[in-house]
C-alpha atoms as one frame of an Amber mdcrd trajectory, in Angstrom:
protein
  23.668 -73.749 -42.808  20.557 -72.473 -44.624  17.488 -72.419 -42.359  14.465
 -74.422 -43.543  11.427 -72.182 -43.848   7.993 -73.487 -43.096   4.704 -72.410
 -41.433   2.991 -74.251 -38.591  -0.344 -73.081 -39.963  -0.087 -75.691 -42.748
  -0.017 -79.417 -42.200   3.219 -79.798 -44.188   4.991 -77.317 -41.889   3.413
 -78.872 -38.772   4.646 -82.294 -39.896   8.111 -80.954 -40.468   8.132 -79.476
 -36.939   6.820 -82.647 -35.365   9.161 -85.067 -37.225  12.311 -82.992 -37.301
  15.223 -84.825 -35.714  17.222 -83.204 -32.918  19.717 -80.704 -34.254  23.358
 -81.709 -34.303  25.350 -79.721 -31.830  28.585 -78.224 -33.221  31.760 -79.529
 -31.592  33.533 -77.275 -29.043  36.851 -75.873 -30.248  39.053 -74.200 -27.692
  40.553 -70.799 -28.571  43.813 -72.263 -29.995  42.077 -74.594 -32.433  39.550
 -71.944 -33.412  42.356 -69.498 -34.262  43.939 -72.154 -36.554  40.851 -72.473
 -38.645  41.084 -70.961 -42.108  38.753 -68.028 -43.030  36.075 -70.155 -44.787
  36.177 -72.878 -42.176  35.896 -70.455 -39.367  32.955 -68.682 -41.044  31.231
 -71.986 -41.563  31.784 -72.926 -37.892  30.454 -69.553 -36.729  27.308 -70.024
 -38.898  26.709 -73.474 -37.460  27.015 -72.070 -33.940  24.656 -69.184 -34.678
  22.077 -71.727 -35.998  22.488 -73.920 -32.889  22.231 -71.051 -30.345  19.041
 -69.845 -31.950  17.439 -73.304 -31.955  19.119 -75.488 -29.260  15.786 -76.745
 -28.060  13.137 -76.333 -25.355  14.373 -75.737 -21.820  11.941 -77.607 -19.573
  11.524 -75.046 -16.913   9.269 -75.663 -13.876   6.650 -73.408 -15.418   6.691
 -75.406 -18.676   6.657 -78.751 -16.843   3.652 -77.681 -14.764   1.730 -76.598
 -17.869   2.500 -79.770 -19.728   1.258 -81.885 -16.779  -1.997 -79.958 -16.760
  -2.412 -80.243 -20.527  -1.773 -84.086 -20.371  -4.621 -84.441 -17.824  -7.020
 -82.226 -19.771  -6.365 -83.968 -23.163  -6.422 -87.482 -21.563  -9.787 -86.666
 -20.016 -11.161 -85.445 -23.325 -11.839 -88.945 -24.691 -15.591 -88.669 -24.195
 -18.084 -89.703 -26.873 -19.134 -87.116 -29.469 -22.429 -86.378 -27.692 -20.485
 -84.801 -24.759 -18.686 -81.457 -24.864 -14.932 -81.665 -24.111 -13.265 -79.156
 -21.880 -10.630 -76.868 -23.268  -7.354 -75.449 -21.908  -6.279 -71.836 -22.354
  -2.814 -70.532 -21.560  -3.362 -66.922 -20.466  -0.132 -65.081 -19.670   1.886
 -61.957 -20.328   3.985 -61.632 -23.505   7.403 -63.325 -23.549   6.657 -66.155
 -21.146   6.483 -69.012 -23.618   2.752 -69.580 -24.212   3.101 -70.591 -27.876
   6.219 -72.688 -27.072   4.384 -74.512 -24.296   1.327 -75.457 -26.316   3.248
 -76.270 -29.504   5.802 -78.483 -27.732   3.113 -80.376 -25.861   1.156 -80.872
 -29.021   4.234 -82.174 -30.826   4.667 -84.867 -28.272   1.024 -85.788 -28.439
   1.203 -85.934 -32.261   4.186 -88.198 -32.246   2.524 -90.477 -29.733  -0.695
 -90.700 -31.802   1.266 -91.600 -35.029   3.362 -94.195 -33.147   0.285 -95.867
 -31.655  -2.069 -95.667 -34.552   0.015 -95.182 -37.685   0.162 -92.517 -40.379
  -3.165 -93.511 -41.966  -6.668 -93.781 -40.559  -8.762 -96.931 -40.899 -10.402
 -95.371 -43.958  -7.043 -94.693 -45.609  -6.923 -91.005 -44.917  -3.821 -89.128
 -43.728  -3.837 -89.124 -39.975  -3.373 -85.590 -38.646  -3.606 -85.716 -34.799
  -3.206 -81.983 -34.318  -4.333 -78.905 -36.268  -3.099 -75.440 -35.569  -4.169
 -71.937 -36.591  -3.073 -68.543 -35.386  -5.662 -65.714 -35.286  -5.105 -62.179
 -36.702  -6.437 -58.785 -35.757  -9.184 -59.026 -38.439 -10.246 -62.596 -37.896
 -13.912 -63.288 -38.753 -16.074 -66.326 -38.548 -15.333 -67.004 -42.221 -11.573
 -66.485 -41.992 -11.394 -68.785 -38.911 -13.074 -71.581 -40.848 -10.938 -70.915
 -43.870  -7.694 -71.069 -41.798  -8.695 -74.527 -40.438  -9.320 -75.717 -44.001
  -6.088 -74.211 -45.238  -4.216 -76.094 -42.597  -5.486 -79.343 -44.026  -4.851
 -78.160 -47.559  -8.615 -78.411 -48.513  -8.990 -77.410 -52.212 -12.092 -75.379
 -51.647 -10.719 -73.180 -48.793 -10.435 -70.086 -50.965 -13.860 -69.763 -52.487
 -16.528 -71.160 -50.152 -19.061 -69.361 -47.883 -18.650 -69.332 -44.128 -21.197
 -72.109 -43.737 -19.492 -74.290 -46.420 -16.092 -73.674 -44.856 -17.359 -74.764
 -41.519 -18.748 -77.997 -43.026 -15.440 -78.549 -44.763 -13.512 -77.960 -41.520
 -15.633 -80.611 -39.732 -15.016 -83.051 -42.584 -11.335 -82.520 -42.433 -11.093
 -83.053 -38.664 -13.248 -86.125 -38.808 -11.534 -87.682 -41.890  -8.042 -87.110
 -40.446  -9.020 -88.189 -36.916  -7.606 -85.089 -35.347  -7.756 -85.026 -31.569
  -6.247 -81.727 -30.582  -6.910 -78.222 -32.062  -4.626 -75.278 -31.256  -5.938
 -71.771 -31.626  -3.063 -69.286 -30.936  -3.214 -65.480 -30.371  -6.698 -65.675
 -29.000  -6.328 -62.084 -27.659  -7.154 -60.833 -31.135 -10.819 -61.658 -30.383
 -12.818 -58.866 -28.764 -16.110 -60.282 -27.547 -17.461 -56.789 -26.900 -17.561
 -56.247 -30.773 -19.978 -57.974 -33.038 -17.363 -59.771 -35.248 -15.414 -60.794
 -32.093 -18.606 -62.098 -30.476 -19.368 -64.035 -33.631 -15.960 -65.708 -33.555
 -16.248 -66.425 -29.835 -19.657 -68.056 -30.414 -18.239 -70.028 -33.288 -15.499
 -71.444 -31.122 -18.241 -72.829 -28.839 -19.934 -74.317 -31.995 -16.671 -75.933
 -33.033 -16.133 -77.375 -29.556 -19.677 -78.960 -29.787 -19.167 -80.325 -33.365
 -15.531 -81.418 -33.415 -14.257 -84.381 -31.404 -11.081 -82.521 -30.389  -9.720
 -80.916 -27.208  -8.938 -77.314 -27.974  -5.853 -75.627 -26.588  -5.899 -71.886
 -26.687  -3.139 -69.359 -26.018  -3.305 -65.577 -25.605  -2.404 -62.446 -23.679
  -4.639 -60.955 -20.964  -7.688 -63.048 -21.940  -9.426 -62.707 -18.545  -9.048
 -58.930 -18.625 -10.521 -58.803 -22.125 -13.702 -60.451 -20.885 -13.286 -63.533
 -23.099 -14.247 -65.957 -20.379 -17.425 -63.906 -19.732 -18.052 -63.701 -23.562
 -18.448 -59.949 -23.290 -21.272 -60.187 -20.733 -21.094 -58.055 -17.561 -22.647
 -58.027 -14.189 -25.073 -60.799 -13.309 -25.223 -61.773 -17.015 -21.580 -62.959
 -16.833 -22.731 -66.075 -15.064 -24.615 -67.139 -18.224 -21.357 -67.426 -20.142
 -20.559 -70.989 -21.091 -16.879 -70.332 -21.857 -15.977 -69.681 -18.173 -17.305
 -73.082 -17.279 -15.726 -75.000 -20.124 -12.240 -73.535 -20.301  -9.525 -74.223
 -17.800  -7.229 -71.259 -17.448  -3.503 -72.078 -17.102  -0.840 -69.487 -16.377
   2.913 -69.212 -17.082   4.381 -66.982 -14.486   7.856 -65.352 -14.878  10.717
 -66.433 -12.742  10.838 -64.802  -9.345  13.656 -64.323  -6.878  11.789 -63.321
  -3.712  11.683 -66.939  -2.453  14.500 -69.467  -2.049  12.679 -71.854  -4.456
  12.417 -69.103  -7.021  16.194 -68.449  -6.718  16.916 -72.131  -7.128  14.685
 -72.352 -10.228  16.517 -69.286 -11.721  19.864 -70.968 -11.064  18.572 -74.098
 -12.737  17.704 -72.139 -15.855  21.052 -70.598 -15.980  22.873 -73.961 -15.536
  20.721 -75.635 -18.218  21.463 -72.770 -20.599  25.191 -72.907 -19.951  25.311
 -76.549 -20.963  23.875 -75.576 -24.401  26.346 -72.839 -25.334  29.214 -73.509
 -27.795  31.696 -70.795 -27.208  35.499 -71.204 -27.235  36.012 -69.598 -23.852
  32.877 -70.863 -22.180  33.532 -71.897 -18.572  31.704 -73.286 -15.574  29.457
 -70.745 -13.866  29.781 -68.269 -16.841  26.018 -67.544 -16.458  25.347 -68.441
 -12.824  27.912 -65.879 -11.598  25.808 -63.282 -13.487  22.528 -64.415 -11.852
  21.644 -60.925 -10.525  22.667 -59.152 -13.739  20.707 -61.485 -15.986  17.612
 -61.183 -13.888  18.038 -57.402 -13.838  18.211 -57.458 -17.658  15.236 -59.748
 -18.294  12.963 -59.442 -15.210  12.617 -63.292 -15.230  10.870 -63.510 -18.518
  12.046 -66.508 -20.428  11.509 -64.925 -23.829  13.713 -61.905 -22.931  16.385
 -64.149 -21.378  16.648 -66.394 -24.468  16.814 -63.324 -26.687  19.601 -61.800
 -24.607  21.596 -64.984 -24.538  21.173 -65.748 -28.243  22.144 -62.201 -29.324
  24.984 -62.314 -26.775  26.346 -65.417 -28.369  26.227 -63.825 -31.816  28.118
 -60.825 -30.469  30.645 -62.962 -28.638  31.392 -64.970 -31.765  31.489 -61.988
 -34.154  33.749 -59.939 -31.874  36.054 -62.906 -31.125  35.506 -62.641 -27.312
  33.982 -66.124 -27.274  32.332 -65.877 -23.836  29.551 -64.030 -22.184  30.253
 -61.279 -19.630  28.284 -58.355 -18.305  30.192 -55.777 -20.360  29.577 -57.742
 -23.559  25.844 -58.256 -22.739  25.611 -54.553 -22.009  26.162 -54.000 -25.730
  23.049 -56.162 -26.591  19.642 -54.473 -26.861  16.568 -56.530 -26.208  12.825
 -55.734 -25.792  11.839 -52.321 -24.545   9.801 -53.658 -21.616  12.953 -55.327
 -20.157  15.041 -52.304 -20.813  12.610 -50.059 -18.956  12.162 -52.419 -16.013
  15.926 -52.840 -15.695  16.344 -49.367 -14.100  14.151 -50.233 -11.128  15.725
 -53.657 -10.551  19.294 -52.315 -10.836  18.670 -50.050  -7.847  17.282 -52.935
  -5.766  20.253 -55.135  -6.572  22.717 -52.343  -5.820  21.121 -51.711  -2.466
  21.214 -55.413  -1.611  17.381 -55.688  -1.426  17.379 -58.381  -4.042  19.507
 -61.407  -4.812  19.117 -64.094  -7.516  21.492 -66.550  -5.873  20.232 -69.170
  -3.465  21.551 -68.850   0.119  23.532 -72.063  -0.162  25.548 -70.606  -3.012
  26.674 -67.463  -1.197  26.509 -63.954  -2.447  26.799 -63.618  -6.255  29.290
 -61.369  -7.973  28.099 -58.092  -9.061  27.422 -57.208 -12.741  30.656 -55.242
 -12.882  32.984 -58.221 -12.061
């Protein structure tokens, strides 16, 4: 199956993402049936499974559910008249914890709901676009931010207008298409201590004042970068409007120091097991590796999904058709997880850590 390529920074790509039907899960073939497949058929079946494992959907973890609940409240409360400034939400978390996934998946549900309730066209006959989305870059300026918003809507003048003209065009697009939510991703590229970064930070406040949308931001280490204080320090930080207007949400990694944390980790492993299409998949294939999988990923959902996805590719290509610690040891993932693994391995070996809830008994070690 050939992957469909599109960009969420364009309305056509966003619509494809919002409206895409659920993927069709490949059927499970036990080892005997798989062996009887001809070469071409087996290759096609393998390709279908690779595509499925890389895109089997969003796992609704407790962290994701909590953020979605908060976003629902913030967006629902943002129905105030245009003369009032709406609050904004910002997901501020470490890399690999699902910030972009959380905000995109929430906005997709909101978009679908708006189209269902109000239809694909506005009262004036314009295309209804409930959500716009842009991702910042390391050289984002006031002009490029305005241009990216206009490019999302496909405005014909986005490439040759001044910053002020682009800002006016962006307002027109949002109003004409009755957008209600605006996503600004990778906000960490803004440095409010630099002039161009401060200009963009101030422009975000102007957009919040002028556009009748609730902004959802996502970025890494935003509090530490001084974004909430707008680059101000000391007593002057109290003058920053951003810290009063933005609600900071976090996406913590999984933890196994509490019984609830261990139950949540087990829940993730069980939910993932149900999605895997491997000939020799079996109950508890992942839960019996609870310690090992936490050791490899330090509880970061992004690292975990990468390990499982690459592990499935390896299991299919090698013919092993299941996931075990020795097979997963052949899979390299992000460097941060590889480095942290050494410290966690010692703690698990010494019995100071366990990723299995007490009611489940002691887990098997990674070597079994």
